[in-house]
N, C-alpha and C positions, 0 to 999 in steps of 0.2 A: 158525154162519158167523163168529163172531168180530167184530174190527174190521179188515177189510182195508184200509179207507181212513184208519184212525187218523191223525190229524193233518195231512190233506190238506185245503186251502182249495178250496171249490167254490162258484162263483157260479151260480146259477140265474135265468136270464132267462125268465120264464114269467107270462103275463097271465092265466091261467085260475088263480084261487084254490085249486081243488080239486086240480089237477094240481099246482100250486106246493106245496101242502101234502103231498101224497103224495111227490114227489120228494124234498123236504125230509126228510121221515121217513125214507125208505129209505137217504138219504145219511147223516143223522145217525145211524141204527141200525147202519150200517157203520163208523161212526167219523170221519165228515169233519166239518170245521167249515164250516157252510153259511151263505152270504148270499143274499138274493134281491133281483130288480129285476122290477118288473111290465110293463116297457116297453123298447123298443129303444133310446131315448135315455138313460135310467137305466142300463140295463145296459152301454152303452160308457163312461160316466162311470165305474161302479164298476170295470169291466174295466180301465181305463187309471189308475185311482186307487189302487188297491191291488195287493197280490199275491195271485194265484190260482194253484193247481195245475192247474185245469180250469174252464172255462166251459161251462155247457150252455145253448144257446142254441134257444129256440123259433123256428121260422121264421115262423109267422102271428102277428105282433104288430100292436097298433094304431100308428100313426103310423109311427116308423121300424121297418120289418120285418126280420126275423131277418137276411136277406141283405145289407142295406145295414149293419147294425150290425155284422156280422161284418168286412165291408169296412172299415168306418170303424177298428176295433180294428187290421186288419192295416196299414192306411195309416198309423196312429200308429206302427208300428213293434214292435207286440205279437206274440210267438211263443207266447203262452199257448194251450195245446192248446183247441180249441173242439169240442164235439159238438153237431151240429145235432139237433133234436128237431121231429118233423111227424108231424101226423095224416095227411097226403096220402101214399098209397101209390103215386104215379104213379112209372113206371119212370125219369124224368128228374130226379126229386127229389134224388137221391144225388148224381148228377154235378152238378148245379147247386149243392148245398151245398159239395162239394169247390172248384169253381170260385169261389167266393165267398171261401173260405178257411178251410173247416171241416176238421179232421183225421179226423172220423168221423161217423157218422149213425145215429141210431137212429128207427124208426117207432113211433107210438104207436097202440094201447096196446103197452106192453112189459113184458116179465119183470123183475123187479127185480135178479135176479142178473145179467141182461145189462148192466144199467146200470153195476153195480159192475165187472164184467168188462171193460167198453169204457173205463172210466176208469183201471183199474189197467194196461190194455194200452198206453194213452199214456204211462204213466210208465217203460215199458222201453226 
């Protein structure tokens, strides 16, 4: 597969340690530089405090949920691409993430190559 994400900085906001590790591994294997946050508050802080090419935002987070975290990032004037991650497969989930300010949506579980493809698509 090579390193299609070589040099890209990605923030992963995910509270489940197993999911966080899996996503981080996929991204690092694709060449990305990865930083993580385990809740919405630290995700917003990191997203606004550093440059990232992309943010992967879990929607079901403790405390500040992913929807509100994305709204806070957008309210602060950030245009960083954000991909929502959700285990919910309800038909209204994707439109709700778009309305909150996400650029794209991936339902969990997902194929590793889909994650890489979605990040690359946002770069075009």
